[in-house]
Every structure is written in structure tokens, then in C-alpha cells.
C-alpha positions in Angstrom: 21.1 22.0 30.5 17.0 21.7 31.2 16.0 18.3 31.0 12.9 19.9 28.3 15.8 20.3 25.8 17.6 16.6 26.8 14.2 15.1 25.7 14.0 17.0 22.8 17.2 15.9 21.5 16.7 12.7 22.0 13.2 13.2 19.7 15.5 14.8 16.9 17.9 11.5 17.5 14.5 9.5 17.2 12.9 11.3 14.1 16.7 10.7 12.2 17.1 7.0 13.1 14.0 6.7 11.9 14.3 8.4 8.7 17.3 5.6 8.3 14.7 2.6 8.6 12.3 4.1 6.0 14.8 4.8 4.2 14.1 8.5 3.6 17.4 8.9 2.9 19.7 7.6 0.4 22.2 4.8 1.2 25.0 7.6 0.5 23.7 9.5 3.3 23.2 7.6 6.2 27.1 7.2 7.6 26.5 11.5 7.5 22.8 10.8 10.0 24.7 8.4 11.7 27.3 10.9 12.7 24.9 13.2 13.2 22.8 11.5 15.7 26.4 10.7 17.9 27.3 14.5 17.4 23.6 15.8 18.9 24.2 12.8 22.0 27.6 14.1 23.1 26.3 17.9 22.8 23.2 17.8 25.1 24.6 14.9 27.0 22.1 11.9 26.4 21.9 8.3 25.6 21.4 7.9 21.8 20.4 4.4 22.7 17.8 5.1 25.0 16.4 7.9 22.2 13.1 5.6 22.1 11.5 6.0 24.9 11.5 10.2 24.3 8.0 10.2 22.4 6.3 9.7 26.5 7.2 13.4 26.8 5.6 14.3 23.6 1.9 12.7 24.3 2.8 9.2 23.3 3.7 11.0 19.6 7.2 11.7 17.3 8.4 14.8 16.3 7.0 13.4 12.9 3.7 13.3 13.9 3.9 16.3 16.1 4.8 18.3 13.0 2.3 16.7 10.8 -0.4 17.6 13.7 0.1 21.1 13.1 0.6 21.5 9.5 -3.2 19.4 9.5 -4.5 21.8 12.4 -3.3 24.9 10.2 -4.7 23.3 6.9 -8.3 22.6 8.0 -8.3 26.2 10.1 -8.2 27.5 6.8 -12.0 28.4 5.0 -12.7 25.8 2.9 -13.6 27.3 -0.9 -17.8 26.0 -1.7 -18.2 23.5 -4.5 -20.8 24.9 -5.8 -23.3 21.4 -6.8 -22.7 21.9 -11.0 -19.2 21.2 -10.1 -19.3 18.5 -7.8 -21.6 17.0 -10.9 -19.5 17.8 -13.0 -16.2 16.1 -11.0 -18.2 12.7 -10.5 -18.5 12.7 -13.8 -14.9 13.6 -15.2 -13.9 10.3 -11.7 -16.4 7.9 -13.8 -14.4 8.7 -16.6 -11.3 8.4 -15.1 -12.5 4.8 -14.1 -13.1 4.1 -17.0 -10.2 5.2 -18.6 -8.6 2.8 -15.8 -10.7 -0.1 -17.1 -8.9 0.0 -20.6 -5.5 0.2 -19.2 -5.5 4.2 -20.4 -4.3 5.2 -17.5 -2.4 8.3 -18.8 -6.1 9.4 -19.4 -7.4 8.1 -16.0 -4.6 10.8 -14.4 -6.1 13.6 -16.8 -9.4 12.8 -15.4 -9.4 12.9 -11.9 -6.7 15.8 -11.7 -9.7 17.4 -13.8 -12.3 16.2 -11.1 -9.9 17.5 -7.9 -9.6 20.8 -9.8 -13.1 21.1 -9.8 -13.5 19.2 -6.1 -9.9 19.9 -4.5 -11.7 17.9 -1.2 -12.8 14.5 -2.4 -10.5 11.9 -0.6 -12.1 9.3 -3.4 -10.4 11.5 -6.5 -6.6 11.6 -4.9 -7.2 7.7 -3.6 -8.1 6.4 -7.3 -5.2 9.3 -8.7 -2.7 7.2 -6.7 -4.1 4.2 -8.3 -3.8 5.3 -11.4 0.1 6.9 -10.9 0.6 3.5 -9.8 -0.3 1.6 -12.7 1.8 3.7 -14.7 4.7 3.0 -12.6 4.5 6.8 -11.7 5.0 5.6 -8.1 6.2 9.0 -6.4 3.7 10.5 -6.9 0.8 8.1 -5.8 2.7 8.4 -2.4 1.5 12.4 -2.1 -1.6 11.7 -3.8 -2.3 8.0 -0.7 -1.4 10.8 1.9 -2.9 13.6 0.0 -6.3 11.5 0.6 -5.3 10.0 4.4 -4.5 14.1 5.3 -8.1 14.9 3.9 -9.3 11.8 5.6 -8.3 9.7 8.5 -11.0 7.0 8.1 -11.0 6.2 4.4 -8.6 3.3 4.5 -8.6 2.4 1.2 -5.6 5.5 0.3 -4.1 3.8 2.6 -3.5 0.1 0.8 -2.9 2.8 -2.1 0.0 3.5 0.0 0.8 0.8 1.0 1.2 -0.8 -2.1 2.7 2.2 -3.8 5.4 1.7 -1.5 5.9 -1.3 -1.5 6.7 -1.3 -4.7 9.7 1.8 -4.4 11.4 -0.8 -2.2 10.5 1.1 0.7 8.7 -2.2 2.8 9.1 -0.5 6.6 7.0 2.2 5.0 4.3 0.0 3.2 3.9 -2.2 6.5 3.7 0.5 8.2 0.9 1.6 5.7 -0.7 -0.7 5.7 -0.4 -1.2 9.8 -2.6 2.1 9.7 -4.7 0.9 7.4 -5.9 -2.4 9.5 -6.3 0.2 12.6 -8.7 2.6 11.1 -10.5 -0.6 9.8 -11.0 -1.2 13.7 -11.6 -4.4 15.0 -12.2 -6.6 12.1 -9.3 -5.5 9.1 -10.1 -6.7 6.0 -8.3 -9.4 4.9 -6.8 -7.9 1.9 -5.0 -5.1 4.0 -3.5 -7.8 6.6 -2.2 -9.4 3.2 -0.5 -6.6 1.9 1.4 -6.1 6.0 2.1 -9.8 6.1 3.8 -9.6 2.8 5.5 -6.3 3.2 6.6 -7.3 6.7 8.3 -10.7 5.3 10.5 -8.5 3.2 11.1 -5.8 6.0 12.2 -8.7 7.8 14.7 -10.2 5.2 15.6 -7.0 4.4 17.0 -5.9 8.2 17.8 -10.2 8.6 15.8 -9.5 12.4 12.2 -8.7 13.3 11.0 -5.6 12.5 8.4 -5.8 15.6 12.4 -5.8 17.6 13.2 -2.5 16.2 10.7 -0.5 17.7 8.4 -0.5 14.9 5.4 -1.2 17.2 3.4 -3.5 15.0 0.3 -6.2 15.2 0.7 -9.6 14.7 -2.6 -10.7 12.7 -0.1 -13.8 10.9 -2.4 -16.1 13.7 -6.4 -14.6 12.3 -4.8 -14.2 8.7 -4.0 -18.1 8.5 -6.8 -19.9 10.6 -8.8 -22.3 8.3 -6.0 -22.0 5.2 -2.9 -21.7 6.5 -0.1 -20.4 3.2 -3.3 -18.4 2.0 -3.6 -14.7 0.8 -6.4 -12.2 0.2 -10.3 -14.7 -0.5 -8.6 -18.1 0.7 -6.5 -17.8 -2.2 -2.9 -19.7 -2.5 0.0 -17.0 -1.3 1.3 -16.1 -4.9 4.4 -14.9 -3.4 5.4 -17.9 -2.1 5.0 -20.2 -4.7 7.3 -18.6 -6.8 9.8 -17.7 -4.3 9.2 -14.0 -5.2 12.2 -14.2 -8.1 11.7 -14.8 -11.8 8.1 -15.9 -13.3 8.0 -20.1 -14.0 7.4 -21.1 -17.1 3.6 -22.7 -18.7 5.0 -26.1 -18.4 5.8 -25.4 -14.6 2.7 -23.9 -13.7 0.4 -26.6 -15.3 2.2 -28.6 -12.9 1.9 -26.3 -9.8 -1.7 -27.7 -8.4 -1.7 -24.8 -6.5 -1.3 -22.0 -9.5 -4.1 -24.5 -10.9 -6.1 -24.8 -8.2 -5.9 -20.7 -7.6 -7.0 -20.2 -11.0 -9.8 -22.5 -10.8 -10.9 -20.7 -7.7 -10.7 -16.7 -9.7 -12.2 -17.9 -13.0 -15.3 -19.2 -10.9 -14.9 -16.6 -8.6 -14.6 -12.6 -10.1 -15.4 -11.2 -7.4 -11.9 -12.8 -5.8 -9.8 -10.3 -7.7 -10.6 -7.4 -5.3 -9.5 -9.0 -2.2 -5.8 -9.5 -4.5 -5.4 -5.7 -5.1 -4.3 -5.3 -2.0 -1.3 -7.9 -2.0 2.0 -6.3 -3.2 3.5 -9.2 -4.5 0.1 -10.7 -6.2 -0.8 -6.9 -8.1 3.9 -7.3 -9.2 3.2 -10.9 -10.5 0.0 -9.9 -12.5 1.3 -7.1 -13.8 4.5 -9.6 -14.7 1.9 -11.8 -16.2 -0.9 -9.4 -18.0 1.6 -6.8 -18.8 0.0 -3.2 -18.0 -3.5 -4.5 -17.4 -2.6 -5.8 -14.2 -4.7 -8.6 -12.6 -8.0 -7.9 -15.2 -4.9 -9.0 -18.5 -4.2 -11.5 -16.3 -7.4 -12.8 -16.0 -7.4 -12.1 -19.7 -4.4 -14.1 -20.6 -5.8 -16.9 -22.6 -2.8 -19.0 -21.4 -4.2 -18.8 -18.0 -7.9 -19.0 -19.5 -6.7 -22.7 -21.1 -5.5 -23.4 -18.0 -8.3 -23.3 -15.6 -10.4 -24.4 -18.6 -8.6 -27.6 -18.5 -9.0 -28.0 -14.5 -12.6 -27.5 -14.6 -14.1 -29.2 -17.8 -15.1 -26.4 -19.6 -16.7 -24.8 -16.9 -14.9 -21.7 -16.6 -14.7 -21.2 -20.5 -17.0 -17.4 -19.5 -17.1 -17.6 -15.7 -13.5 -14.8 -15.7 -15.9 -12.7 -18.5 -18.3 -10.5 -15.6 -15.5 -9.6 -13.4 -13.0 -8.2 -15.3 -14.0 -4.3 -15.4 -10.5 -2.0 -14.4 -12.6 0.2 -12.6 -14.0 -2.1 -9.8 -10.9 -1.4 -7.1 -12.0 2.5 -7.9 -15.0 4.1 -6.4 
């Protein structure tokens, strides 16, 4: 049997094992995939435990990456439809309406407006990214993943799409896939990845390691260690120098109001947010904080959290009234949109 066939068999084994690790395969089918791996290894006389090096034979790319590249090349080779200036202007107007609907927490309307914009200009990466955010807010997570992946396909340098994908995967419970999305986002951002992207990556990584019971890095996820740089000068801080909310709340249910009033970290965070509304944008990419905000503020997410009278009252108590109106200027629901 030729070496090329054995290398291809190892690449297939890599693909199957990665599908299990990424939770693409349901738990009830994992055993069947394991059996398939054993059968392929036996039939092609290869060592399934040494399959990690198979990608070296294909330019360092996995079987899935090769397939994605082939599909991408095919799609880009097609002649793009010319979009008239009138249609582009109408699409931009619809996008603005979608952003306004996001601000009003009318996610169904937002999705509809972005969909109309996409129909007029199907090559605009921002429309897919914004619709992914609307789908996530509406808890239509599978569709959010599809839109984020489409945005990345259209423009791999559009980094916001990676954070959309990471958050949607995280909320779906796919922590490894979320971690990889944030990692690719950091890579796309270059030498100086944003604190928000690093925070999302670290949050997903912690959950992935807890689920797997060991370091995800040792499983060949080819991840980056950004923990040291993310925590420089403010240990345990999240995006924008704010505390790690997930650690404060233990990743479980929400604390009572009395507990929050007596927690100096919570009060400091409230004070910081009320005095600096711009810090909210950095928090949007942290999946744990986004989920916490939804739990506390309802469908409004972080905007709803900042409009929560209990939280505003807490901040005012600790600021001596200085935060009475501080958060109002930053309460635009479309801040995270484009």
C-alpha cells in the first residue's frame, strides 16, 4: 500500500478525532466514530495514535482546512454580481434600521432588516456579522454560527466575526470550538490582539479544560498562551481592567442583591461601568459576562444591565451620587454593530 494512501487514512482519522473533540458529533455517536477510527487504522495498517503528524504531508493543513480552501476557491472563482450604487445605499439604510432595532431589543426586526440588506448586497461582511449578533441575542445560536462563518468566509480579516462565532459557540456549549474561534480572531488581529478577544479566549479555554479534565493544549489544539499578557497589571481582570465576573460568581447562579452589595469587586465594577460607559464595548466579547448580563438584565444584555435600577442604585451609593446619569450616554444598543 502506498505511503500517500496511508497519509490520507491518517488525515481522515485526524478529522474524525477532531470532530469528537469539537463536539460536532453527538455523544450517542462517539462510540461509532471510535469504532470507525479503529477500522480505518487496521485496514490501512497505520497507527491511529500517531495521526497528529498527518497534516505535515498536506502542507500543515488538516483535511477540513483543505476542503474549506477548495470550496472557497470555487466560490471566489465565480463572477460576482455587480451591486448598483442604489442597492448599496438601500442596503446601508436597512442595516441602520437593523442597528436601531438591536438598540430597542427588537431582535426579530433586526434580523429581518439585516436579511433584506443581505438580499441587496450579499457580499457585505458586516451584514452577516450584525445578523449573527442579532441571532445570538434572540438565542438562535445555530444560525448565529452560520452567519459568523459566512462573514469569515467573505473576509477572513474581519475580526469581529470571530468574536461573534466564539460567543455563539460558547453559548451552544461548544467550548473548544469557541476557544478556537477566539484564537483565530487573535491571529487575525496580529501582534496586538485586543483585550476583549483575549478575554473571550481565556474564558472559553477555562471551560474547555474543565470539561476535558486536562489542558486543552496537550490535546493538540495548537492554542496560544495569552494568560500572562491578559492579566498584566491587573490580575483577575477582564476586558477594560474590570474584574473577572465569572470567577466572582463561580460560574453558577446569580447572587442575591444583598450579596452583591457586600461584594467590593461587584461594587467597584459597577462604579467603573457607570463612570466609563465605553468600557461596555470591551465586555461584549466575554461570553460569561454576556450571559451574566442577559441573566440580570433580560433580553437587553449589557444595555439592560446598565439600565437595571438596582445596579444603578448600588453604583450611586458607592459613588455618592456621581453616577446618577453616567451610564445614559453609553446605552446605545447598536454600539457593537457597524
